[in-house]
C-alpha positions in Angstrom: 28.3 -26.6 28.1 29.7 -28.5 25.0 31.0 -26.6 22.0 28.9 -26.6 18.8 31.2 -28.8 16.7 31.3 -31.3 19.6 27.5 -31.4 19.8 27.0 -31.7 16.0 29.0 -34.9 16.0 26.2 -36.7 17.8 23.1 -34.4 17.2 21.7 -32.9 14.0 20.1 -29.4 14.3 16.9 -28.7 12.4 16.4 -25.0 11.8 13.6 -23.0 10.2 13.3 -19.2 10.0 10.4 -16.7 10.0 11.6 -13.4 8.5 9.6 -10.2 8.9 10.3 -7.4 6.5 8.6 -4.0 6.5 8.0 -2.6 3.1 9.6 0.7 4.0 9.8 2.0 0.4 6.1 2.6 0.2 4.5 6.0 0.9 1.4 4.8 2.9 0.4 2.1 5.3 -1.1 -1.3 4.5 -4.9 -0.5 4.9 -5.1 3.3 5.1 -3.5 6.3 3.5 -1.5 7.4 6.7 2.0 8.5 5.9 4.5 5.7 6.3 7.2 7.1 8.5 8.5 6.0 11.9 10.7 9.1 12.5 7.9 11.6 12.9 6.6 12.7 16.3 4.8 9.8 18.0 1.2 9.2 17.1 1.0 11.8 14.4 0.6 9.3 11.4 -2.7 7.7 12.6 -6.3 7.5 11.6 -9.4 5.6 12.6 -8.4 2.6 10.5 -4.9 1.9 12.0 -6.2 2.8 15.4 -9.1 0.3 15.1 -12.0 2.6 15.6 -15.5 1.2 15.2 -16.9 1.5 11.7 -13.5 2.2 10.0 -13.0 0.1 6.8 -9.6 -1.0 5.5 -8.6 -0.7 1.9 -5.5 -2.8 0.7 -2.5 -1.0 -0.5 -1.9 -2.0 -4.1 1.7 -1.2 -4.2 2.2 -3.5 -1.2 0.6 -6.4 -3.1 2.9 -5.7 -6.0 5.9 -5.8 -3.7 5.0 -9.2 -2.1 4.4 -10.7 -5.6 7.8 -9.5 -6.7 9.3 -11.0 -3.5 7.5 -14.3 -4.3 8.8 -14.3 -8.0 12.3 -13.6 -6.8 12.2 -16.6 -4.5 10.7 -19.0 -6.9 7.3 -19.1 -5.3 4.0 -20.0 -6.8 1.8 -16.9 -7.0 -1.7 -17.8 -5.8 -4.5 -16.5 -7.9 -6.8 -16.2 -4.9 -6.1 -15.6 -1.3 -7.8 -14.2 1.8 -7.0 -11.8 4.7 -7.7 -13.2 8.1 -8.1 -11.8 11.6 -5.5 -13.1 14.1 -6.8 -12.3 17.5 -4.6 -11.4 20.5 -4.9 -8.9 23.3 -2.0 -6.6 23.6 -1.6 -2.8 23.6 0.5 -2.6 20.4 -2.6 -3.6 18.3 -5.5 -1.5 19.6 -8.2 -3.2 17.6 -7.2 -6.6 19.5 -6.5 -8.4 16.2 -3.9 -8.3 13.5 -4.9 -8.5 9.8 -2.8 -11.2 8.2 -3.3 -14.1 5.8 -4.7 -17.6 6.3 -3.7 -21.0 5.0 -3.3 -19.7 1.4 -0.9 -16.8 1.2 -0.1 -14.7 -1.9 3.1 -16.6 -2.4 3.6 -20.4 -1.7 6.1 -23.1 -2.1 9.3 -21.4 -3.2 13.0 -21.9 -2.5 16.4 -20.0 -2.3 19.5 -21.8 -3.4 22.2 -21.6 -0.7 25.9 -22.5 -0.9 26.5 -24.9 2.0 29.8 -26.3 3.4 31.0 -28.7 6.1 28.5 -30.9 7.9 25.6 -29.2 6.2 26.9 -30.3 2.8 27.6 -33.9 3.8 24.4 -34.8 5.5 21.1 -33.3 4.4 18.4 -36.0 4.6 15.7 -33.4 3.8 17.3 -31.6 0.8 19.0 -32.5 -2.4 22.6 -31.1 -2.5 24.1 -30.5 -6.0 27.6 -29.5 -6.8 28.2 -26.3 -8.7 30.7 -25.8 -11.5 33.1 -24.0 -9.1 33.1 -27.0 -6.7 30.8 -25.5 -4.1 27.7 -27.3 -2.8 24.2 -25.8 -3.4 21.1 -26.7 -1.4 17.6 -25.4 -2.1 16.2 -24.1 1.1 12.5 -24.5 0.7 10.1 -21.6 1.4 6.7 -22.6 2.7 5.0 -19.3 2.2 5.3 -15.4 2.0 2.2 -13.7 3.4 1.2 -10.2 4.0 0.2 -8.6 7.3 0.3 -5.4 9.2 2.9 -4.5 11.8 2.1 -3.6 15.3 2.7 -0.3 17.2 6.1 0.4 18.9 6.2 0.1 22.6 8.8 1.9 24.7 9.2 0.9 28.3 10.5 3.7 30.6 11.7 3.2 34.2 12.0 -0.1 35.9 15.3 -1.8 36.9 17.8 -3.7 34.8 15.4 -3.6 31.9 12.6 -5.2 33.7 9.0 -3.7 33.9 8.1 -2.8 37.5 5.1 -1.0 39.1 7.3 2.2 38.8 7.7 1.8 35.1 5.6 3.2 32.2 4.9 1.7 28.8 4.5 4.3 26.0 2.9 3.4 22.6 3.6 5.0 19.3 1.1 3.9 16.7 3.0 5.5 13.8 4.3 2.0 13.1 0.9 0.3 13.5 -0.4 -0.8 10.1 2.9 -0.7 8.3 2.9 -3.3 5.4 4.9 -6.3 6.5 5.7 -9.4 4.6 6.6 -12.6 6.6 8.6 -15.4 4.8 8.5 -18.8 6.4 11.1 -21.5 5.5 10.8 -25.2 5.9 13.1 -26.7 8.4 15.9 -27.2 5.9 18.8 -25.3 7.6 21.2 -27.4 9.5 23.7 -25.1 11.1 23.7 -21.5 12.5 26.0 -20.5 9.8 23.6 -21.6 7.1 20.9 -19.6 8.9 23.1 -16.5 8.8 23.9 -17.0 5.1 20.2 -17.4 4.2 19.3 -14.2 6.0 22.1 -12.4 4.2 21.0 -13.7 0.8 17.4 -12.9 1.4 18.4 -9.3 2.5 20.4 -8.9 -0.7 17.4 -10.1 -2.7 15.0 -7.7 -1.1 17.4 -4.8 -1.4 17.8 -5.6 -5.1 14.0 -5.6 -5.6 13.9 -2.2 -3.8 10.9 -3.1 -1.6 12.6 -2.4 1.8 15.6 -0.9 3.3 16.1 -4.2 5.2 17.6 -2.5 8.2 18.1 -5.0 11.0 19.4 -2.3 13.3 16.2 -0.2 12.9 13.9 -3.3 13.0 12.5 -3.1 9.4 13.9 -6.7 9.0 13.6 -9.1 11.9 13.9 -12.8 12.3 12.5 -15.5 14.5 14.6 -18.7 14.7 13.0 -22.1 15.3 15.4 -24.9 16.3 15.2 -28.5 17.4 17.7 -31.3 17.6 17.7 -35.1 16.9 20.1 -37.9 17.1 22.1 -38.3 13.8 20.7 -41.0 11.7 17.1 -40.4 12.9 14.3 -38.6 11.0 11.8 -37.7 13.6 11.7 -34.0 14.7 12.5 -33.0 18.2 10.6 -30.4 20.2 11.4 -26.9 18.9 12.0 -23.6 20.6 11.6 -20.2 19.1 13.9 -17.2 19.4 11.9 -14.0 18.8 12.8 -10.8 17.1 16.5 -11.3 16.4 18.0 -8.1 14.9 21.4 -8.9 13.6 23.2 -11.7 11.7 25.6 -12.2 14.6 22.8 -12.5 17.2 21.0 -15.0 14.9 24.1 -17.2 14.7 24.9 -17.0 18.4 21.4 -17.6 19.6 21.0 -20.7 17.5 24.4 -22.0 18.5 23.6 -21.5 22.2 20.1 -23.0 21.9 21.5 -26.2 20.0 24.0 -26.7 22.7 21.5 -26.1 25.5 19.0 -28.6 24.1 21.7 -31.2 23.7 22.7 -30.7 27.3 19.2 -31.0 28.6 18.6 -34.2 26.6 21.9 -35.8 27.5 21.0 -35.3 31.2 17.7 -37.0 30.7 15.6 -33.8 30.8 12.8 -32.6 28.4 13.0 -29.8 25.9 9.7 -27.8 26.1 8.0 -25.9 23.2 8.4 -22.3 24.3 9.4 -18.9 23.0 12.8 -17.6 24.2 14.6 -14.4 24.2 18.4 -13.9 23.3 20.4 -11.9 25.7 23.5 -10.8 23.8 25.3 -9.4 26.8 25.0 -12.7 28.7 25.2 -14.9 25.5 22.2 -17.0 26.5 18.6 -17.5 25.8 15.9 -17.2 28.4 12.2 -18.2 28.6 9.7 -15.6 27.5 6.5 -17.6 27.4 5.0 -21.0 26.5 4.6 -21.2 22.8 1.0 -20.4 21.5 -0.7 -22.7 19.1 -2.8 -21.6 16.0 -6.0 -22.3 18.0 -5.1 -19.7 20.6 -5.4 -16.9 17.8 -9.0 -17.9 16.8 -8.3 -16.9 13.2 -11.1 -16.5 10.7 -11.5 -14.6 7.3 -11.8 -10.8 7.7 -15.4 -9.8 6.8 -14.2 -6.3 5.9 -11.8 -7.5 3.2 -13.0 -9.3 0.0 -11.0 -12.3 -1.4 -8.0 -11.1 -3.3 -7.8 -12.2 -6.9 -4.5 -11.7 -8.9 -4.8 -11.8 -12.6 -2.2 -13.3 -14.9 -1.7 -9.8 -16.3 -1.0 -8.4 -12.8 1.5 -11.1 -12.1 3.3 -10.6 -15.4 3.5 -6.8 -14.8 5.2 -7.6 -11.4 7.5 -10.1 -13.1 8.6 -7.4 -15.5 9.7 -5.2 -12.7 11.9 -7.8 -11.1 15.5 -6.7 -11.8 18.6 -8.8 -12.3 19.0 -10.7 -9.0 22.2 -11.1 -7.2 23.0 -14.7 -8.2 22.5 -13.9 -11.9 24.5 -10.7 -11.6 27.3 -12.5 -9.9 27.5 -15.2 -12.7 27.5 -12.4 -15.4 30.3 -10.6 -13.7 32.3 -13.9 -13.6 31.5 -14.8 -17.2 31.7 -11.4 -18.8 34.5 -9.8 -16.8 36.5 -12.7 -15.5 36.1 -11.6 -11.8 36.9 -13.8 -8.9 33.8 -15.4 -7.5 34.2 -13.8 -4.1 34.6 -10.3 -5.6 31.6 -10.9 -8.0 29.4 -12.1 -5.1 30.3 -9.2 -2.9 29.7 -6.5 -5.6 26.5 -8.2 -6.9 25.0 -8.5 -3.4 24.6 -4.8 -2.9 22.6 -2.8 -5.4 24.5 0.5 -4.7 27.9 -1.2 -5.0 26.9 -2.9 -8.2 25.7 0.3 -9.8 29.0 2.1 -8.7 31.0 -0.8 -10.2 29.2 -0.8 -13.5 29.6 3.0 -13.8 33.3 2.6 -13.2 33.8 -0.2 -15.7 31.9 1.6 -18.5 34.9 3.8 -19.1 37.8 1.3 -18.8 39.3 -1.4 -21.0 38.2 -4.9 -20.4 41.6 -6.0 -19.0 41.2 -3.3 -16.3 37.8 -4.5 -15.0 39.2 -7.1 -12.5 41.3 -4.3 -11.1 38.2 -2.1 -10.7 36.6 -4.9 -8.8 39.6 -5.3 -6.5 39.6 -1.5 -5.8 35.8 -1.5 -5.2 36.0 -4.4 -2.8 39.1 -3.6 -0.9 39.7 0.1 -1.0 36.5 2.0 -1.7 34.7 0.9 1.6 37.3 2.8 3.6 36.4 6.1 1.8 33.6 8.6 2.2 32.9 10.0 -1.2 34.9 9.0 -4.2 33.4 8.9 -7.6 33.2 6.0 -10.1 35.3 8.1 -12.6 38.1 8.5 -9.9 38.0 4.7 -9.3 38.2 4.0 -13.0 41.2 6.3 -13.4 42.9 4.8 -10.3 42.3 1.3 -11.5 43.8 2.0 -14.9 47.0 3.2 -13.1 47.1 0.1 -11.1 46.5 -2.3 -14.1 49.3 -0.6 -16.0 51.6 -1.1 -13.0 52.1 2.7 -12.8 51.4 2.6 -9.0 51.4 0.0 -6.3 48.3 -1.0 -4.2 49.7 0.8 -1.2 50.2 3.9 -3.4 46.5 3.5 -4.6 45.3 3.6 -1.1 47.4 6.8 -0.4 45.9 8.4 -3.5 42.4 7.6 -2.4 42.9 9.2 0.9 44.0 12.4 -0.8 41.1 12.6 -3.4 38.4 11.4 -1.0 35.6 13.9 -1.1 37.1 16.0 -3.9 36.9 16.1 -7.6 40.7 15.7 -8.0 42.1 13.5 -10.7 44.2 10.5 -9.4 46.6 10.8 -12.3 47.4 14.4 -11.4 48.1 13.4 -7.8 50.4 10.5 -8.8 52.5 12.8 -11.1 52.6 15.7 -8.6 53.9 13.4 -5.9 56.3 11.5 -8.1 54.6 8.2 -7.5 54.5 6.9 -11.1 56.4 3.6 -11.3 59.1 3.1 -14.0 58.6 0.2 -16.3 61.8 0.9 -18.3 63.3 -2.6 -18.4 66.8 -1.4 -19.2 67.0 1.0 -16.3 65.4 -1.5 -13.9 67.9 -4.2 -15.0 70.8 -2.0 -14.2 69.4 -1.4 -10.7 69.0 -5.3 -10.4 72.6 -5.9 -11.3 73.8 -3.2 -8.8 71.7 -4.8 -6.0 72.8 -8.3 -6.8 76.4 -7.3 -6.9 76.4 -6.0 -3.3 74.0 -8.6 -1.8 76.1 -11.6 -2.3 74.9 -13.3 0.9 71.3 -13.2 -0.2 72.3 -14.4 -3.7 74.0 -17.4 -2.0 70.9 -18.1 0.1 68.7 -18.1 -3.0 70.9 -20.6 -4.7 70.7 -22.8 -1.6 66.9 -22.9 -1.9 65.7 -19.9 0.2 63.4 -18.4 -2.5 61.9 -16.0 0.1 64.9 -13.9 0.0 63.6 -12.3 -3.2 61.4 -10.2 -1.1 64.4 -8.6 0.6 66.1 -8.0 -2.8 63.0 -6.4 -4.2 63.1 -4.0 -1.2 66.6 -3.2 -1.9 65.9 -2.5 -5.5 63.0 -0.1 -4.5 65.3 1.7 -2.1 67.9 2.0 -4.8 65.4 3.4 -7.3 64.1 5.7 -4.6 60.6 4.1 -5.0 60.2 4.8 -8.6 60.8 1.2 -9.8 57.9 -1.1 -10.4 58.0 -3.9 -7.7 56.4 -6.5 -9.8 58.9 -5.9 -12.6 61.7 -5.9 -10.1 60.5 -9.3 -8.8 60.4 -10.8 -12.3 63.8 -9.4 -13.3 65.4 -10.6 -10.1 64.1 -14.2 -10.5 65.1 -14.3 -14.1 68.7 -13.1 -13.2 69.1 -15.4 -10.3 67.8 -18.5 -12.1 70.2 -17.6 -15.0 
């Protein structure tokens, strides 16, 4: 099978995503007051409503509606003043009432977009989207969102027995209805994505957005955020869509990327050999790095959808929408730009910090107590050193960053100090002084060391004069050795270059 880059020279991938996100931060289910918890004993958080008993009437969860409206506002959607819940019929044990309550043609949130930074082939050829160039030189494409609708999640099925993961006559299928009725929002994009990498980046950005809103824990590992990937290919230069296939319930960014990559290459191989790509649902097998057929894709008619007679039309007032808008916090893109403009952070550092609410809060607590010139150093520490620790405080990071910014310690020493103070309340400055780590910035003393080193390293001095500038690294090492590690390496580097150039 050809490699992806080789395939994309002749073919263009057309990718759309369906992202399912459980509203895990709520206390109760979507249409009843059962406790929302998947970790309790199986089938303990159930009632006649979520079990689909005759005569049980659903009541919508107001907080869930607030959450989906916030999600729509954060993704530039139009909030619909009136929408309906529908019944989507299918017969499967994970939904005991034999239909799923979802939304019909008009969802709570319609026609939005998320701006995505795109590179490579995706930036050069996007017939369906307008690509703009940002001030930093990156390319930004609006990935259109068709809708975000509300529905209820199904029960959890656990298959026990069988062979090689297959269900046989000796296997049992167990059902836990604790998850049944969990509020679930589904976001459907237009087919605007062009590469597996873009699909991965879109999912990451959407996850950052929902985490910032606080509407879900967005755990791909635990299944509270799942993705279906739809993909087709067409010859470059053509506009007609090919036949799409759907990869179901992908639960990691890596799997999303790899499944789409494999499927693009598989479809290209089929078409180039004169075969036909069928519309079907496929399953990604990570261990074998391939997709396999699950079933022929259903159509909307198969679900026999109609408005739910037990749920009245849902009307959202302007006042309700504005209250939701007031609850939307500063979103990752705006936070990133503020960090760049106000603190002078590198774009990559600003984006990484702004993309995680807990990291952003920790960073802002740390910078609240330092001078402005120290803030970029705090960002450097938060991005590159803190992730390796278990329990350091923002105050400790602020103190350590101030030492680094003043050239009192090296980055390697900062890592050593963090290892010592991790999980304690110890002051970094005290550790630095107790261990004799503090770097000297006495120019006169360091200049004397430089002269001593240059006097005995005549061969390296000659190499420098002949154009080998890298030899300065060796000379800095000799100066650090001569000063027993107490000299500042940056200052040594500066003094050496000044002396050698003179």
